[in-house]
C-alpha positions in Angstrom: 86.8 16.2 -59.9 87.7 19.7 -59.1 86.9 22.8 -61.1 89.9 25.1 -61.2 89.4 28.9 -61.1 89.9 29.0 -64.8 86.8 26.9 -65.3 88.6 23.8 -66.5 87.9 20.6 -64.7 90.8 18.6 -63.4 90.7 15.3 -61.6 92.7 15.1 -58.3 94.2 12.1 -56.6 95.8 12.3 -53.1 96.1 16.1 -53.5 97.8 15.9 -56.9 96.0 17.5 -59.8 96.0 15.3 -62.9 96.6 16.6 -66.4 94.9 13.9 -68.4 95.3 13.2 -72.1 93.5 10.5 -73.9 95.3 9.1 -76.9 94.6 6.4 -79.5 98.4 5.8 -80.0 101.7 6.9 -78.6 102.6 8.6 -81.9 99.6 10.9 -81.6 101.4 12.8 -78.9 104.4 13.7 -81.1 105.0 15.7 -84.2 104.6 13.3 -87.1 106.9 15.3 -89.4 109.9 15.0 -86.9 112.3 12.4 -88.2 114.3 12.3 -84.9 114.5 9.1 -82.8 111.6 8.6 -80.4 113.3 10.0 -77.3 114.2 13.2 -79.2 111.0 13.9 -81.0 109.1 17.1 -80.7 105.7 17.0 -79.1 102.7 17.8 -81.3 102.0 21.6 -81.1 98.5 21.1 -79.8 99.6 18.6 -77.2 102.3 21.0 -76.0 99.9 23.9 -75.9 97.4 21.9 -73.8 100.0 20.6 -71.4 101.7 24.0 -70.9 98.3 25.7 -70.6 97.2 23.1 -68.0 100.3 23.7 -65.9 99.8 27.4 -66.2 96.3 27.0 -64.7 97.9 26.1 -61.4 100.3 27.8 -59.0 103.9 26.8 -59.6 104.0 25.1 -56.2 100.9 22.9 -56.9 101.7 19.2 -57.2 100.7 18.0 -60.7 101.0 14.7 -62.7 100.4 14.0 -66.4 98.3 10.9 -67.0 98.2 9.5 -70.5 95.3 7.2 -71.2 96.3 4.7 -73.9 94.8 1.6 -75.5 96.1 -1.5 -73.8 98.2 -2.5 -76.8 100.0 0.9 -76.7 100.9 0.7 -73.0 103.8 -1.7 -73.7 105.0 0.5 -76.5 104.9 3.5 -74.2 107.0 1.7 -71.6 109.4 0.2 -74.1 110.0 3.5 -75.9 110.5 5.5 -72.7 107.5 7.8 -73.2 108.1 9.7 -70.0 111.7 10.3 -70.8 110.8 11.5 -74.3 108.4 14.1 -72.8 110.9 15.1 -70.1 113.6 15.5 -72.8 111.4 17.6 -74.9 110.5 20.0 -72.1 114.2 20.1 -71.1 115.0 21.2 -74.6 112.2 23.9 -74.5 113.7 25.1 -71.1 117.2 25.5 -72.6 115.7 27.4 -75.6 113.6 29.7 -73.4 116.7 30.4 -71.2 118.6 31.4 -74.4 115.7 33.7 -75.3 115.7 35.3 -71.9 119.5 35.9 -72.1 119.1 37.4 -75.5 116.3 39.7 -74.3 118.4 40.9 -71.4 121.5 41.4 -73.6 119.3 43.4 -76.1 118.0 45.4 -73.1 121.6 46.3 -72.0 122.6 47.3 -75.6 119.4 49.3 -76.0 120.0 51.0 -72.6 123.5 52.1 -73.7 122.3 53.4 -77.0 119.3 55.1 -75.4 121.4 56.7 -72.7 123.9 58.0 -75.3 121.1 59.4 -77.4 119.4 61.0 -74.3 122.6 62.7 -73.2 123.1 64.0 -76.8 119.6 65.3 -76.9 120.0 67.0 -73.5 123.3 68.6 -74.7 121.7 69.8 -78.0 118.7 71.1 -76.0 121.1 73.2 -73.8 122.7 74.5 -77.0 119.4 75.3 -78.6 118.2 77.2 -75.5 121.5 79.2 -75.4 121.4 80.1 -79.1 117.8 80.3 -80.4 115.0 82.6 -79.3 111.2 82.6 -79.1 108.9 79.9 -80.3 111.5 78.1 -82.4 113.7 77.7 -79.4 110.8 76.2 -77.4 109.8 73.8 -80.2 113.3 72.5 -80.7 114.1 72.3 -77.0 110.9 70.3 -76.2 111.3 68.2 -79.3 114.8 67.2 -78.3 113.7 66.4 -74.7 110.8 64.2 -76.0 113.1 62.5 -78.5 115.6 61.7 -75.9 113.1 60.1 -73.6 111.4 58.2 -76.4 114.8 56.6 -77.2 114.6 55.1 -73.6 111.3 53.4 -74.3 112.7 50.1 -75.5 115.2 49.5 -72.7 112.6 50.5 -70.1 110.1 48.2 -71.6 112.5 45.3 -71.6 113.7 45.7 -68.1 110.3 46.4 -66.6 108.1 44.0 -68.5 109.8 42.2 -71.4 111.6 39.5 -69.4 108.7 38.3 -67.3 107.0 36.1 -69.9 110.4 34.4 -70.6 111.0 33.7 -66.9 107.5 32.4 -66.5 107.9 30.0 -69.4 111.2 28.9 -68.0 109.5 28.0 -64.7 106.8 26.1 -66.5 109.2 24.1 -68.7 111.4 23.4 -65.6 108.4 22.0 -63.9 107.4 19.9 -66.9 111.0 18.6 -67.3 110.5 16.7 -64.0 106.7 16.3 -63.8 105.6 12.7 -62.9 104.1 11.0 -65.9 101.9 7.9 -65.7 100.3 5.8 -68.4 97.0 4.1 -67.8 94.7 1.9 -70.0 92.0 3.9 -71.8 
């Protein structure tokens, strides 16, 4: 058993870290309120959080495997129902949803950038006008206020393009890994 730098203990076999989950039934892994057929069911929120968190504990290049420990009577059900396919389908769905969020975030960034640049240019033009027309303290206050307002309008697009897209891309990489991760069932 190896202790990862996060302090969590993971078992390793042949250089592959195991994400182990002990279940009393196959249904325990899935959202009980989801009426979808088995292969299309949503994972239980706690199970998803644990699996995603475990993958996030390792480098993306680290070889991982999910091992589900089930009672012997549940092993046949897991094989018959295509448990591994259901888990892969779920994370494929999550990957597609996260890619949509990333596209939306970048589209919002482009729109925000156009609006912000337009406002910044307008503020600069008004600032030039104020500096040409007004005098004294009022001129300084208005000119500086316009300058600050213009740059504040650029905050959102700058935030999106510098930092906002990273979490989406990271989750996409995790879901892509989980969409094809090896899954094994073993007797509890």
